[in-house]
C-alpha positions as a Markdown table, in Angstrom:
| # | Residue | x | y | z |
|---|---|---|---|---|
| 1 | Met | 77.1 | -38.3 | -125.5 |
| 2 | Lys | 73.6 | -39.8 | -126.6 |
| 3 | Trp | 75.5 | -43.3 | -128.0 |
| 4 | Arg | 71.9 | -43.9 | -129.8 |
| 5 | Glu | 71.9 | -40.9 | -131.6 |
| 6 | Asn | 75.2 | -42.1 | -133.4 |
| 7 | Ile | 75.1 | -44.9 | -133.9 |
| 8 | Ala | 74.8 | -45.0 | -137.2 |
| 9 | Ala | 78.2 | -43.0 | -137.9 |
| 10 | Leu | 79.6 | -45.1 | -135.6 |
| 11 | Lys | 79.2 | -48.2 | -137.5 |
| 12 | Phe | 80.2 | -46.3 | -140.7 |
| 13 | Leu | 83.8 | -45.5 | -139.3 |
| 14 | Gly | 84.3 | -49.5 | -138.0 |
| 15 | Ile | 83.0 | -50.6 | -140.8 |
| 16 | Phe | 85.3 | -48.5 | -142.8 |
| 17 | Leu | 88.0 | -48.6 | -140.6 |
| 18 | Gly | 87.8 | -52.3 | -140.1 |
| 19 | Val | 87.6 | -53.0 | -144.0 |
| 20 | Tyr | 90.5 | -49.9 | -144.6 |
| 21 | Leu | 93.1 | -51.8 | -141.5 |
| 22 | Val | 92.4 | -55.2 | -143.4 |
| 23 | Gly | 92.9 | -54.0 | -146.4 |
| 24 | Asn | 96.1 | -52.3 | -146.0 |
| 25 | Leu | 97.5 | -55.3 | -143.8 |
| 26 | Leu | 96.8 | -58.0 | -146.9 |
| 27 | Tyr | 97.9 | -55.2 | -148.7 |
| 28 | Gly | 101.1 | -55.2 | -146.6 |
| 29 | Phe | 102.0 | -58.6 | -146.7 |
| 30 | Tyr | 100.9 | -59.3 | -150.9 |
| 31 | Val | 103.8 | -56.4 | -151.2 |
| 32 | Glu | 106.6 | -57.9 | -149.1 |
| 33 | Trp | 105.6 | -61.0 | -149.8 |
| 34 | His | 107.0 | -60.4 | -153.2 |
| 35 | Tyr | 110.2 | -57.8 | -151.6 |
| 36 | Pro | 112.4 | -57.7 | -152.9 |
| 37 | Trp | 111.1 | -57.8 | -156.6 |
| 38 | Val | 108.6 | -55.7 | -157.4 |
| 39 | Asp | 105.0 | -57.3 | -157.0 |
| 40 | Pro | 102.9 | -58.4 | -159.7 |
| 41 | Ala | 100.7 | -54.9 | -159.3 |
| 42 | Thr | 102.8 | -52.4 | -160.2 |
| 43 | Arg | 104.4 | -54.8 | -163.2 |
| 44 | Trp | 100.9 | -54.7 | -164.6 |
| 45 | Val | 100.4 | -50.9 | -163.8 |
| 46 | Ala | 103.7 | -50.7 | -165.1 |
| 47 | Asp | 103.5 | -52.4 | -168.1 |
| 48 | Gln | 100.1 | -51.3 | -169.7 |
| 49 | Ser | 101.8 | -47.6 | -168.8 |
| 50 | Ala | 104.6 | -48.6 | -171.0 |
| 51 | Ala | 102.2 | -49.3 | -173.3 |
| 52 | Leu | 99.9 | -46.2 | -173.6 |
| 53 | Ile | 103.1 | -44.0 | -174.0 |
| 54 | Gln | 104.0 | -46.2 | -177.0 |
| 55 | Leu | 100.8 | -45.3 | -178.3 |
| 56 | Phe | 99.9 | -41.9 | -177.7 |
| 57 | Phe | 103.2 | -41.0 | -178.0 |
| 58 | Gly | 105.2 | -43.2 | -179.9 |
| 59 | Asn | 108.2 | -43.6 | -177.6 |
| 60 | Val | 109.8 | -47.0 | -177.3 |
| 61 | Ile | 110.3 | -47.5 | -173.7 |
| 62 | Ser | 112.0 | -50.8 | -172.3 |
| 63 | Met | 111.4 | -52.1 | -168.3 |
| 64 | Ile | 113.6 | -53.1 | -166.8 |
| 65 | Gln | 113.3 | -54.6 | -162.4 |
| 66 | Asp | 115.7 | -52.1 | -160.2 |
| 67 | Thr | 118.4 | -54.0 | -159.2 |
| 68 | Val | 118.4 | -51.8 | -156.0 |
| 69 | Asn | 114.5 | -51.4 | -154.8 |
| 70 | Pro | 111.2 | -52.9 | -155.6 |
| 71 | Thr | 110.8 | -50.7 | -158.8 |
| 72 | Val | 109.9 | -50.6 | -162.5 |
| 73 | Leu | 112.7 | -48.5 | -164.5 |
| 74 | Leu | 110.6 | -47.2 | -167.2 |
| 75 | Ile | 113.6 | -46.1 | -169.7 |
| 76 | Glu | 113.8 | -45.1 | -173.2 |
| 77 | Asn | 116.8 | -44.7 | -175.5 |
| 78 | Gly | 118.9 | -45.9 | -172.8 |
| 79 | Lys | 118.4 | -43.4 | -170.2 |
| 80 | Ser | 115.7 | -45.0 | -167.1 |
| 81 | Ile | 112.8 | -41.9 | -166.8 |
| 82 | Leu | 110.1 | -43.2 | -164.1 |
| 83 | Arg | 110.7 | -45.2 | -161.7 |
| 84 | Val | 107.3 | -46.9 | -160.7 |
| 85 | Tyr | 106.8 | -48.1 | -157.7 |
| 86 | Glu | 104.5 | -50.0 | -155.8 |
| 87 | Gly | 102.7 | -46.5 | -154.3 |
| 88 | Cys | 101.8 | -46.4 | -157.8 |
| 89 | Asn | 100.4 | -49.7 | -158.6 |
| 90 | Gly | 96.3 | -48.1 | -156.9 |
| 91 | Leu | 95.3 | -50.6 | -155.1 |
| 92 | Asn | 95.6 | -48.7 | -151.7 |
| 93 | Val | 94.0 | -46.4 | -153.4 |
| 94 | Met | 90.8 | -49.1 | -154.3 |
| 95 | Ile | 91.0 | -49.4 | -150.7 |
| 96 | Val | 90.2 | -46.3 | -149.7 |
| 97 | Phe | 86.9 | -46.3 | -152.4 |
| 98 | Val | 86.2 | -49.6 | -151.1 |
| 99 | Ala | 86.2 | -49.1 | -147.4 |
| 100 | Phe | 83.9 | -46.0 | -147.8 |
| 101 | Ile | 81.2 | -48.3 | -150.5 |
| 102 | Met | 81.5 | -51.3 | -148.0 |
| 103 | Ala | 80.9 | -48.7 | -145.1 |
| 104 | Phe | 78.2 | -46.7 | -146.2 |
| 105 | Asp | 76.0 | -49.7 | -147.3 |
| 106 | Gly | 77.4 | -51.2 | -150.1 |
| 107 | Val | 78.0 | -54.8 | -149.0 |
| 108 | Gly | 74.7 | -56.1 | -151.4 |
| 109 | Lys | 75.0 | -56.9 | -155.2 |
| 110 | Arg | 75.1 | -53.4 | -156.1 |
| 111 | Gly | 77.6 | -52.1 | -153.8 |
| 112 | Ile | 80.2 | -55.4 | -155.2 |
| 113 | Leu | 79.4 | -54.3 | -158.7 |
| 114 | Phe | 79.6 | -50.4 | -158.1 |
| 115 | Cys | 82.9 | -51.4 | -156.0 |
| 116 | Leu | 84.0 | -53.3 | -159.2 |
| 117 | Val | 83.1 | -50.5 | -161.6 |
| 118 | Gly | 84.7 | -47.7 | -159.3 |
| 119 | Cys | 87.9 | -49.8 | -159.1 |
| 120 | Val | 88.4 | -50.5 | -162.8 |
| 121 | Leu | 87.8 | -46.5 | -163.3 |
| 122 | Ile | 90.1 | -46.1 | -160.5 |
| 123 | His | 92.7 | -48.3 | -162.1 |
| 124 | Ile | 91.7 | -46.7 | -165.9 |
| 125 | Ala | 92.6 | -43.3 | -164.0 |
| 126 | Asn | 95.5 | -44.1 | -162.3 |
| 127 | Leu | 97.2 | -45.2 | -165.7 |
| 128 | Gly | 96.7 | -41.9 | -167.2 |
| 129 | Arg | 98.6 | -40.1 | -164.1 |
| 130 | Val | 102.0 | -42.7 | -164.4 |
| 131 | Thr | 101.5 | -42.0 | -168.2 |
| 132 | Leu | 101.6 | -38.7 | -168.3 |
| 133 | Leu | 103.9 | -38.8 | -165.2 |
| 134 | Phe | 106.5 | -40.1 | -168.0 |
| 135 | Val | 105.2 | -37.0 | -169.8 |
| 136 | Val | 106.8 | -34.7 | -166.7 |
| 137 | Ala | 109.1 | -36.2 | -165.9 |
| 138 | Lys | 111.3 | -36.6 | -169.5 |
| 139 | Asn | 110.2 | -33.0 | -170.1 |
| 140 | Tyr | 109.3 | -30.8 | -167.2 |
| 141 | Gln | 111.6 | -32.4 | -164.7 |
| 142 | His | 111.5 | -29.4 | -162.1 |
| 143 | Tyr | 107.8 | -29.7 | -162.6 |
| 144 | Phe | 107.4 | -33.4 | -161.4 |
| 145 | Tyr | 107.8 | -32.9 | -157.7 |
| 146 | Phe | 104.7 | -31.0 | -157.8 |
| 147 | Ile | 102.3 | -32.2 | -159.9 |
| 148 | His | 103.6 | -35.8 | -159.0 |
| 149 | Lys | 102.6 | -35.3 | -155.2 |
| 150 | Tyr | 100.2 | -32.6 | -155.1 |
| 151 | Leu | 98.7 | -32.0 | -158.6 |
| 152 | Phe | 97.8 | -35.4 | -159.8 |
| 153 | Thr | 97.6 | -37.4 | -156.7 |
| 154 | Ala | 94.6 | -34.7 | -156.1 |
| 155 | Ile | 92.8 | -35.6 | -159.9 |
| 156 | Leu | 92.8 | -39.3 | -158.5 |
| 157 | Tyr | 91.0 | -38.6 | -155.2 |
| 158 | Val | 89.3 | -36.1 | -157.1 |
| 159 | Ile | 87.8 | -38.7 | -158.8 |
| 160 | Val | 87.6 | -41.0 | -156.1 |
| 161 | Phe | 85.3 | -38.2 | -153.5 |
| 162 | Val | 82.4 | -38.1 | -157.6 |
| 163 | Leu | 82.6 | -41.4 | -157.2 |
| 164 | Trp | 81.7 | -41.7 | -153.8 |
| 165 | Trp | 79.2 | -38.7 | -154.3 |
| 166 | Ile | 77.5 | -41.1 | -157.3 |
| 167 | Trp | 77.4 | -43.5 | -154.7 |
| 168 | Val | 75.7 | -42.3 | -152.2 |
| 169 | Ala | 73.3 | -39.4 | -154.1 |
| 170 | Lys | 72.0 | -41.8 | -157.1 |
| 171 | Ile | 72.6 | -45.0 | -156.7 |
| 172 | Lys | 71.4 | -45.4 | -152.5 |
| 173 | Arg | 69.1 | -43.1 | -153.0 |
| 174 | Ser | 67.8 | -44.9 | -156.2 |
| 175 | Ala | 67.7 | -47.7 | -154.5 |
| 176 | Ser | 65.9 | -46.6 | -151.1 |
| 177 | Asn | 63.0 | -44.9 | -153.4 |
| 178 | Lys | 62.1 | -47.7 | -154.7 |
| 179 | Ile | 61.9 | -49.5 | -152.1 |
| 180 | Thr | 59.5 | -46.9 | -150.2 |
| 181 | Glu | 57.8 | -47.4 | -153.6 |
| 182 | Glu | 57.4 | -50.5 | -153.2 |
| 183 | Ile | 55.8 | -50.4 | -149.5 |
C-alpha cells in the first residue's frame, strides 16, 4: 500500500475520528455531570417539543423529571405519553455532522458557519421528530418502536447526509472555483 496515495483519505479519517471521539467523550462527561438528573439540553428539547405539541395539536402538556431515570416525562391528562432521554436531544447527531465537516476541510470561517447552520437545522428536525413521536406514542403505540428506531432516525440522518452533500458538492466546490479563478 502506498501511503502517499492515500494521505488525503487517512487525514480525513484521522480528523473525523478525532473530532468524533473528543466530541463524544465531552458529551459523555456532560451527561454524567448531570446524572441522576436530566441534562439541560435534553430538558430544553423536551420543553420545546411540549410547546410545539401544544401549538400544533392543542394538547396541554406537563413535564416532570422521572424519579427513576434521567428522563423527562411528557404528560397529558395525568398520563405519561413520552419519555425524553438524553439521546433524544440530537447532540450526538450534531457531533457526527460537525466531525465530517471539520474533517472535510471545514475549520475556517465557512466551515464553522456551516456547522452552526447545520446544527440549528438538525435541532429543528429533531424537535419535529420528538413532537411527532409524541403523536405516535399517543395514537399509534403499536407502531412506536419501528417509527422511533428506524423511520425517524433514518429521516434525521438523511437530513445530515443532505447537509454533507451541500458542503462537499456546493459550498466547498464554489470556494475552490473562486480560488482557481483568482489565480
